[in-house]
DSSP file (Angstrom, degrees, kcal/mol; ACC not computed):
  #  RESIDUE AA STRUCTURE BP1 BP2  ACC     N-H-->O    O-->H-N    N-H-->O    O-->H-N    TCO  KAPPA ALPHA  PHI   PSI    X-CA   Y-CA   Z-CA
    1    1 A X              0   0    0      0, 0.0     2,-0.2     0, 0.0     0, 0.0   0.000 360.0 360.0 360.0 134.3   91.0  114.2   38.4
    2    2 A X        -     0   0    0      1,-0.0     2,-0.4     0, 0.0     0, 0.0  -0.542 360.0-130.4 -79.6 141.6   90.8  112.0   41.5
    3    3 A X        -     0   0    0     -2,-0.2     2,-0.3     1,-0.0    -1,-0.0  -0.720  22.0-126.3 -88.9 139.1   93.9  110.9   43.3
    4    4 A X        -     0   0    0     -2,-0.4     2,-0.2     1,-0.0     3,-0.1  -0.643  20.0-122.1 -86.8 144.5   94.3  107.2   44.1
    5    5 A X        -     0   0    0     -2,-0.3     2,-0.1     1,-0.1    -1,-0.0  -0.591  37.3 -97.4 -78.5 144.2   94.9  106.1   47.6
    6    6 A X        -     0   0    0     -2,-0.2     2,-0.3     1,-0.1    -1,-0.1  -0.371  41.0-117.2 -62.9 139.8   98.1  104.1   48.2
    7    7 A X        -     0   0    0     -2,-0.1     2,-0.4    -3,-0.1    -1,-0.1  -0.579  21.9-139.8 -81.9 137.1   97.4  100.4   48.2
    8    8 A X        -     0   0    0     -2,-0.3     2,-0.2     1,-0.0    -1,-0.0  -0.749  22.6-112.9 -92.7 143.8   98.2   98.5   51.4
    9    9 A X        -     0   0    0     -2,-0.4     2,-0.5     1,-0.1    -1,-0.0  -0.527  33.4-116.7 -76.5 145.1   99.8   95.2   51.1
   10   10 A X        -     0   0    0     -2,-0.2     2,-0.4     2,-0.0    -1,-0.1  -0.681  27.1-160.4 -84.0 127.9   97.5   92.3   52.3
   11   11 A X        -     0   0    0     -2,-0.5     0, 0.0     1,-0.1     0, 0.0  -0.900  12.3-156.1-107.5 136.8   98.7   90.4   55.3
   12   12 A X        -     0   0    0     -2,-0.4    -1,-0.1     1,-0.0    -2,-0.0   0.841  17.9-151.1 -80.1 -31.6   97.4   87.0   56.1
   13   13 A X        +     0   0    0      1,-0.1    32,-0.1    31,-0.1    34,-0.1   0.649  62.9 112.8  74.4  15.0   98.1   87.1   59.8
   14   14 A X        +     0   0    0     30,-0.1     2,-0.3     2,-0.1    43,-0.1   0.181  35.1 124.8-107.7  20.0   98.6   83.4   60.0
   15   15 A X        -     0   0    0      1,-0.0     2,-0.4     0, 0.0    32,-0.1  -0.616  50.9-144.9 -78.8 141.2  102.3   83.2   60.7
   16   16 A X        -     0   0    0     -2,-0.3    -2,-0.1     1,-0.0    40,-0.0  -0.821  11.7-119.6-106.6 142.5  103.0   81.2   63.8
   17   17 A X        -     0   0    0     -2,-0.4    -1,-0.0     2,-0.1     0, 0.0  -0.346  18.7-126.6 -71.1 161.5  105.8   82.0   66.3
   18   18 A X  S    S+     0   0    0      2,-0.1     2,-0.6    -2,-0.0    -1,-0.1   0.619  83.8  93.4 -84.0 -13.7  108.5   79.4   66.9
   19   19 A X  S    S-     0   0    0      1,-0.0    -2,-0.1     3,-0.0     3,-0.1  -0.696  74.5-135.0 -84.2 119.9  108.1   79.4   70.6
   20   20 A X        -     0   0    0     -2,-0.6     2,-0.3     1,-0.1    -2,-0.1  -0.350  27.4-100.1 -71.5 156.1  105.6   76.7   71.8
   21   21 A X        -     0   0    0     33,-0.1     2,-0.4    34,-0.0    -1,-0.1  -0.588  39.3-175.2 -76.2 133.5  103.0   77.5   74.4
   22   22 A X    >   -     0   0    0     -2,-0.3     3,-1.4    29,-0.1    32,-0.1  -0.995  23.8-141.1-128.9 127.4  103.9   76.4   77.9
   23   23 A X  T 3  S+     0   0    0     -2,-0.4    -1,-0.1     1,-0.3    -2,-0.0   0.772 100.9  48.2 -58.7 -29.6  101.3   76.9   80.6
   24   24 A X  T 3  S+     0   0    0     -3,-0.0    -1,-0.3     2,-0.0     2,-0.2   0.610  95.7  86.7 -89.1 -10.2  103.9   77.9   83.2
   25   25 A X    <   -     0   0    0     -3,-1.4     2,-0.5     1,-0.0    -3,-0.1  -0.570  67.0-147.2 -87.4 154.5  105.7   80.4   81.0
   26   26 A X        -     0   0    0     -2,-0.2    26,-0.1     2,-0.0    -3,-0.1  -0.765  15.2-162.4-122.0  86.4  104.5   84.0   80.9
   27   27 A X        -     0   0    0     -2,-0.5     2,-0.9     1,-0.1    -6,-0.0  -0.352  27.9-111.9 -66.1 146.4  105.2   85.4   77.4
   28   28 A X        +     0   0    0     -2,-0.0     2,-0.4    24,-0.0    -1,-0.1  -0.687  48.0 169.1 -80.1 111.1  105.1   89.1   77.1
   29   29 A X        -     0   0    0     -2,-0.9     2,-0.1    20,-0.1    20,-0.0  -0.943  38.7-107.4-121.8 144.2  102.0   89.9   75.0
   30   30 A X        -     0   0    0     -2,-0.4     3,-0.1     1,-0.1     0, 0.0  -0.391  20.1-140.2 -67.9 149.7  100.5   93.3   74.4
   31   31 A X  S    S+     0   0    0      1,-0.3     2,-0.3    -2,-0.1    -1,-0.1   0.692  84.1  20.0 -86.7 -18.0   97.2   93.8   76.3
   32   32 A X        +     0   0    0      2,-0.0     2,-0.3     0, 0.0    -1,-0.3  -0.973  63.6 171.8-151.7 140.3   95.6   95.7   73.4
   33   33 A X        -     0   0    0     -2,-0.3     2,-0.5    -3,-0.1    13,-0.1  -0.990  33.5-118.7-144.6 141.7   96.3   96.0   69.7
   34   34 A X        +     0   0    0     -2,-0.3     2,-0.3     2,-0.0    -2,-0.0  -0.762  39.3 176.1 -85.1 125.6   94.4   97.6   66.9
   35   35 A X        -     0   0    0     -2,-0.5     2,-0.4    11,-0.0    10,-0.0  -0.825  26.3-118.4-125.9 165.2   93.3   95.0   64.2
   36   36 A X        -     0   0    0     -2,-0.3     2,-0.6     8,-0.1     8,-0.5  -0.892  19.2-127.3-109.7 133.3   91.2   95.3   61.1
   37   37 A X        -     0   0    0     -2,-0.4     6,-0.2     6,-0.1     3,-0.1  -0.695  35.4-155.4 -74.8 119.2   88.0   93.4   60.5
   38   38 A X    >   -     0   0    0      4,-3.1     3,-1.4    -2,-0.6     4,-0.3  -0.256  32.3 -59.1 -90.8 180.0   88.4   91.6   57.1
   39   39 A X  G >  S+     0   0    0      1,-0.3     3,-1.0     2,-0.2    -1,-0.2  -0.255 123.8  23.6 -57.4 143.2   86.0   90.3   54.6
   40   40 A X  G 3  S-     0   0    0      1,-0.2    -1,-0.3    -3,-0.1    -2,-0.1   0.637 131.9 -72.5  74.4  14.1   83.5   87.8   55.9
   41   41 A X  G <  S+     0   0    0     -3,-1.4    -1,-0.2     1,-0.2    -2,-0.2   0.666  82.1 164.9  75.7  18.1   83.9   89.1   59.4
   42   42 A X    <   -     0   0    0     -3,-1.0    -4,-3.1    -4,-0.3     2,-0.4  -0.458  16.2-169.9 -72.0 138.9   87.4   87.6   59.8
   43   43 A X        -     0   0    0     -6,-0.2     2,-0.6    -2,-0.2    -6,-0.1  -0.998  13.9-142.8-130.4 129.7   89.5   88.9   62.7
   44   44 A X        -     0   0    0     -8,-0.5     2,-0.6    -2,-0.4    -8,-0.1  -0.830   8.7-148.7 -96.5 124.2   93.1   88.1   63.1
   45   45 A X        -     0   0    0     -2,-0.6     5,-0.1   -32,-0.1    -2,-0.0  -0.817  34.8-108.1 -86.5 121.1   94.3   87.5   66.7
   46   46 A X    >>  -     0   0    0     -2,-0.6     4,-2.2     1,-0.1     3,-0.9  -0.194  22.8-118.7 -54.1 139.0   97.9   88.7   66.9
   47   47 A X  H 3> S+     0   0    0      1,-0.3     4,-2.7     2,-0.2     5,-0.2   0.812 111.1  54.2 -52.1 -41.0  100.4   85.9   67.2
   48   48 A X  H 3> S+     0   0    0      1,-0.2     4,-2.3     2,-0.2    -1,-0.3   0.897 111.4  47.2 -61.3 -36.3  101.8   87.1   70.7
   49   49 A X  H <> S+     0   0    0     -3,-0.9     4,-1.8     2,-0.2     6,-0.2   0.921 111.4  49.7 -69.6 -43.8   98.3   87.1   72.1
   50   50 A X  H  X>S+     0   0    0     -4,-2.2     5,-2.9     1,-0.2     4,-0.6   0.906 112.9  48.5 -60.6 -40.2   97.5   83.6   70.6
   51   51 A X  H ><5S+     0   0    0     -4,-2.7     3,-1.1    -5,-0.2    -2,-0.2   0.937 109.8  50.8 -63.8 -46.3  100.8   82.3   72.1
   52   52 A X  H 3<5S+     0   0    0     -4,-2.3    -1,-0.2     1,-0.3    -2,-0.2   0.791 115.4  43.1 -62.6 -29.0  100.1   83.8   75.5
   53   53 A X  H 3<5S-     0   0    0     -4,-1.8    -1,-0.3    -5,-0.1    -2,-0.2   0.429 112.5-116.3 -96.5  -0.9   96.6   82.2   75.5
   54   54 A X  T <<5 +     0   0    0     -3,-1.1     2,-0.3    -4,-0.6    -3,-0.2   0.744  60.4 155.5  75.4  22.0   97.8   78.9   74.2
   55   55 A X      < -     0   0    0     -5,-2.9     2,-0.3    -6,-0.2    -1,-0.2  -0.633  19.3-173.8 -87.7 141.9   95.7   79.2   71.0
   56   56 A X    >   -     0   0    0     -2,-0.3     3,-2.3   -40,-0.0     2,-0.0  -0.937  38.7 -83.9-130.1 154.3   96.8   77.3   67.8
   57   57 A X  T 3  S+     0   0    0     -2,-0.3     3,-0.1     1,-0.3   -43,-0.0  -0.349 118.5  26.3 -54.4 130.2   95.5   77.4   64.3
   58   58 A X  T 3  S+     0   0    0      1,-0.3    -1,-0.3    -2,-0.0     2,-0.1   0.257  87.2 135.6  96.5 -10.2   92.5   75.0   64.1
   59   59 A X    <   -     0   0    0     -3,-2.3     2,-0.5     1,-0.1    -1,-0.3  -0.416  58.1-121.5 -70.0 145.2   91.5   75.3   67.8
   60   60 A X        -     0   0    0     -3,-0.1    15,-0.9    -2,-0.1     2,-0.3  -0.753  35.3-167.0 -87.1 132.0   87.8   75.7   68.5
   61   61 A X  E     -A   74   0A   0     -2,-0.5     2,-0.5    13,-0.2    13,-0.2  -0.833  19.4-128.9-120.0 154.7   87.2   78.9   70.4
   62   62 A X  E     -A   73   0A   0     11,-3.1    11,-1.9    -2,-0.3     2,-0.5  -0.901  19.9-166.3-101.5 131.7   84.2   80.3   72.2
   63   63 A X  E     -A   72   0A   0     -2,-0.5     2,-0.4     9,-0.2     9,-0.2  -0.979  10.6-178.5-121.4 124.6   83.2   83.9   71.2
   64   64 A X  E     -A   71   0A   0      7,-3.0     7,-3.1    -2,-0.5     2,-0.6  -0.969  23.3-136.5-126.9 135.7   80.7   85.6   73.6
   65   65 A X  E     +A   70   0A   0     -2,-0.4     2,-0.5     5,-0.2     5,-0.2  -0.822  22.9 179.6 -91.1 123.3   79.1   89.0   73.4
   66   66 A X  E >   -A   69   0A   0      3,-2.9     3,-1.5    -2,-0.6     2,-0.5  -0.933  63.6 -55.0-124.3 105.5   79.2   90.8   76.8
   67   67 A X  T 3  S-     0   0    0     -2,-0.5    -2,-0.0     1,-0.2     0, 0.0  -0.500 122.5 -19.6  63.1-116.5   77.6   94.2   76.5
   68   68 A X  T 3  S+     0   0    0     -2,-0.5     2,-0.3    -3,-0.1    -1,-0.2  -0.048 123.9  86.7-112.8  29.5   79.5   95.9   73.7
   69   69 A X  E <   -A   66   0A   0     -3,-1.5    -3,-2.9     2,-0.0     2,-0.5  -0.947  67.1-134.5-130.5 148.2   82.5   93.6   73.9
   70   70 A X  E     -A   65   0A   0     -2,-0.3     2,-0.5    -5,-0.2    -5,-0.2  -0.882  16.6-161.0 -98.0 133.4   83.6   90.3   72.4
   71   71 A X  E     -A   64   0A   0     -7,-3.1    -7,-3.0    -2,-0.5     2,-0.4  -0.967   9.7-172.7-110.3 128.3   85.1   87.8   74.8
   72   72 A X  E     +A   63   0A   0     -2,-0.5     2,-0.3    -9,-0.2    -9,-0.2  -0.988  13.0 155.4-124.5 130.3   87.2   85.0   73.1
   73   73 A X  E     -A   62   0A   0    -11,-1.9   -11,-3.1    -2,-0.4    -2,-0.0  -0.974  39.6-101.1-146.0 162.2   88.6   82.0   74.9
   74   74 A X  E  >  -A   61   0A   0     -2,-0.3     4,-1.9   -13,-0.2   -13,-0.2  -0.258  36.0-110.6 -73.0 165.1   89.7   78.4   74.2
   75   75 A X  H  > S+     0   0    0    -15,-0.9     4,-2.3     1,-0.2     5,-0.2   0.918 120.1  54.4 -61.3 -44.7   87.6   75.4   75.1
   76   76 A X  H  > S+     0   0    0      1,-0.2     4,-2.4     2,-0.2    -1,-0.2   0.889 107.1  48.6 -57.3 -43.1   90.1   74.5   77.8
   77   77 A X  H  > S+     0   0    0      1,-0.2     4,-2.7     2,-0.2    -1,-0.2   0.890 108.8  55.0 -70.1 -35.7   89.8   77.9   79.4
   78   78 A X  H  X S+     0   0    0     -4,-1.9     4,-2.4     2,-0.2    -2,-0.2   0.911 109.1  47.4 -62.2 -42.0   86.0   77.6   79.3
   79   79 A X  H  X S+     0   0    0     -4,-2.3     4,-2.9     2,-0.2     5,-0.2   0.927 111.1  51.2 -62.1 -42.6   86.2   74.3   81.2
   80   80 A X  H  X S+     0   0    0     -4,-2.4     4,-2.2     1,-0.2    -2,-0.2   0.922 111.8  47.0 -60.6 -45.2   88.5   75.9   83.7
   81   81 A X  H  X S+     0   0    0     -4,-2.7     4,-2.5     1,-0.2    -1,-0.2   0.899 112.1  49.4 -64.9 -40.8   86.1   78.8   84.2
   82   82 A X  H  X S+     0   0    0     -4,-2.4     4,-2.8     2,-0.2     5,-0.3   0.915 111.4  49.4 -66.1 -40.9   83.1   76.4   84.6
   83   83 A X  H  X S+     0   0    0     -4,-2.9     4,-2.5     1,-0.2    -1,-0.2   0.889 111.3  49.9 -63.5 -38.1   85.0   74.3   87.1
   84   84 A X  H  X S+     0   0    0     -4,-2.2     4,-0.8    -5,-0.2    -2,-0.2   0.910 114.9  43.9 -65.0 -42.5   85.9   77.4   89.1
   85   85 A X  H  < S+     0   0    0     -4,-2.5     3,-0.3     1,-0.2    -2,-0.2   0.931 123.2  34.0 -66.8 -47.8   82.3   78.6   89.1
   86   86 A X  H >X S+     0   0    0     -4,-2.8     3,-1.9     1,-0.2     4,-0.5   0.813 104.4  73.9 -79.3 -33.1   80.7   75.3   89.9
   87   87 A X  H >< S+     0   0    0     -4,-2.5     3,-1.0    -5,-0.3     6,-0.2   0.794  88.2  59.9 -56.4 -33.1   83.4   74.0   92.1
   88   88 A X  T 3< S+     0   0    0     -4,-0.8    -1,-0.3    -3,-0.3    -2,-0.1   0.707 106.1  49.4 -71.8 -16.6   82.6   76.3   95.0
   89   89 A X  T <4 S+     0   0    0     -3,-1.9     2,-0.3    -4,-0.2    -1,-0.2   0.496  92.3  95.1 -95.2  -8.0   79.0   74.8   95.2
   90   90 A X  S X< S-     0   0    0     -3,-1.0     3,-1.4    -4,-0.5     2,-0.4  -0.620  88.9-102.4 -88.4 144.2   80.2   71.2   95.2
   91   91 A X  G >  S-     0   0    0      1,-0.3     3,-0.9    -2,-0.3    10,-0.1  -0.514 106.4  -5.8 -67.5 123.5   80.7   69.4   98.5
   92   92 A X  G 3  S-     0   0    0     -2,-0.4    -1,-0.3     1,-0.2     3,-0.1   0.467 106.4-100.0  73.0   1.4   84.4   69.3   99.2
   93   93 A X  G <  S+     0   0    0     -3,-1.4     2,-0.4    -6,-0.2    -1,-0.2   0.777  88.2 117.8  58.3  29.4   85.2   70.9   95.8
   94   94 A X    <>  -     0   0    0     -3,-0.9     4,-2.2     1,-0.1    -1,-0.2  -0.976  66.5-137.5-129.9 147.2   86.1   67.6   94.2
   95   95 A X  H  > S+     0   0    0     -2,-0.4     4,-2.5     1,-0.2     5,-0.2   0.874 106.7  54.9 -66.1 -38.7   84.5   65.7   91.3
   96   96 A X  H  > S+     0   0    0      2,-0.2     4,-2.2     1,-0.2    -1,-0.2   0.914 109.9  45.9 -60.4 -43.2   84.8   62.4   93.2
   97   97 A X  H  > S+     0   0    0      2,-0.2     4,-2.8     1,-0.2    -2,-0.2   0.896 111.9  52.5 -67.7 -39.0   83.0   63.8   96.2
   98   98 A X  H  X S+     0   0    0     -4,-2.2     4,-2.6     2,-0.2    -2,-0.2   0.920 109.8  47.4 -58.9 -46.2   80.4   65.3   93.9
   99   99 A X  H  X S+     0   0    0     -4,-2.5     4,-2.5     2,-0.2    -2,-0.2   0.906 112.7  49.6 -64.0 -42.1   79.8   61.9   92.1
  100  100 A X  H  X S+     0   0    0     -4,-2.2     4,-2.3     2,-0.2    -2,-0.2   0.944 112.1  48.1 -58.6 -49.4   79.6   60.2   95.6
  101  101 A X  H  X S+     0   0    0     -4,-2.8     4,-2.4     1,-0.2    -2,-0.2   0.898 111.2  51.1 -58.2 -43.7   77.0   62.8   96.7
  102  102 A X  H  X S+     0   0    0     -4,-2.6     4,-2.3     1,-0.2    -1,-0.2   0.889 109.3  50.1 -64.2 -40.8   75.0   62.4   93.4
  103  103 A X  H  X S+     0   0    0     -4,-2.5     4,-2.6     2,-0.2    -1,-0.2   0.908 110.3  49.9 -64.2 -40.7   74.9   58.6   93.9
  104  104 A X  H  X S+     0   0    0     -4,-2.3     4,-2.3     2,-0.2    -2,-0.2   0.890 110.3  50.4 -64.5 -37.9   73.7   59.0   97.4
  105  105 A X  H  X S+     0   0    0     -4,-2.4     4,-2.3     2,-0.2    -2,-0.2   0.906 110.7  49.8 -64.0 -41.7   71.0   61.5   96.3
  106  106 A X  H  X S+     0   0    0     -4,-2.3     4,-2.4     2,-0.2    -2,-0.2   0.905 110.1  50.4 -65.8 -41.0   69.9   59.0   93.6
  107  107 A X  H  X S+     0   0    0     -4,-2.6     4,-2.2     2,-0.2    -1,-0.2   0.924 111.0  48.4 -63.9 -43.1   69.7   56.2   96.2
  108  108 A X  H  X S+     0   0    0     -4,-2.3     4,-1.9     1,-0.2    -2,-0.2   0.896 111.9  49.7 -63.7 -38.8   67.6   58.3   98.5
  109  109 A X  H  X S+     0   0    0     -4,-2.3     4,-2.3     2,-0.2    -1,-0.2   0.883 108.8  53.0 -63.0 -38.6   65.3   59.2   95.6
  110  110 A X  H  X S+     0   0    0     -4,-2.4     4,-2.2     1,-0.2    -2,-0.2   0.893 108.4  49.9 -63.7 -39.7   65.0   55.5   94.7
  111  111 A X  H  X S+     0   0    0     -4,-2.2     4,-2.2     2,-0.2    -1,-0.2   0.891 109.2  52.0 -65.1 -39.1   63.9   54.7   98.2
  112  112 A X  H  X S+     0   0    0     -4,-1.9     4,-2.4     1,-0.2    -2,-0.2   0.919 110.2  48.5 -63.1 -44.1   61.3   57.5   98.2
  113  113 A X  H  X S+     0   0    0     -4,-2.3     4,-2.8     2,-0.2    -2,-0.2   0.885 109.0  52.7 -63.6 -41.1   59.9   56.1   94.9
  114  114 A X  H  X S+     0   0    0     -4,-2.2     4,-1.9     2,-0.2    -1,-0.2   0.921 111.7  46.0 -60.4 -44.9   59.8   52.5   96.3
  115  115 A X  H  X S+     0   0    0     -4,-2.2     4,-1.8     2,-0.2    -2,-0.2   0.908 113.5  50.4 -64.6 -39.9   57.8   53.8   99.4
  116  116 A X  H  X S+     0   0    0     -4,-2.4     4,-0.7     1,-0.2    -2,-0.2   0.929 110.7  47.7 -64.2 -45.2   55.5   55.8   97.2
  117  117 A X  H  < S+     0   0    0     -4,-2.8     3,-0.4     1,-0.2    -1,-0.2   0.858 112.0  49.9 -66.7 -33.6   54.8   52.9   94.9
  118  118 A X  H  < S+     0   0    0     -4,-1.9    -1,-0.2     1,-0.2    -2,-0.2   0.822 106.6  56.7 -73.9 -30.3   54.1   50.5   97.9
  119  119 A X  H  <        0   0    0     -4,-1.8    -1,-0.2     1,-0.2    -2,-0.2   0.702 360.0 360.0 -76.0 -16.6   51.7   53.1   99.4
  120  120 A X     <        0   0    0     -4,-0.7    -1,-0.2    -3,-0.4    -2,-0.1   0.507 360.0 360.0 -79.7 360.0   49.5   53.2   96.3
């Protein structure tokens, strides 16, 4: 006769902590936790980690495969990373300066096109 395995209680993992996320606060969140992959590929991000990252239920997240790891971040974090990456290539590292530079480039291109069309 086969012995039955004890049943584990199902946890939803959707309880939210009462402390709101504040960008300047540094909540103590564990850096690694073992979680279980649920039906349909669902993965529960532990509440302390969601709080530390400013994630809330309903937020759109980016999930990226890097080698054999998943990287998950919020839309806002993706924008911050993009600005950090692109910012070092922009003149003066400011959006206003970039837009001014882009307008100047467009004006120069416009003048080139005018000369080109006159020469034909």
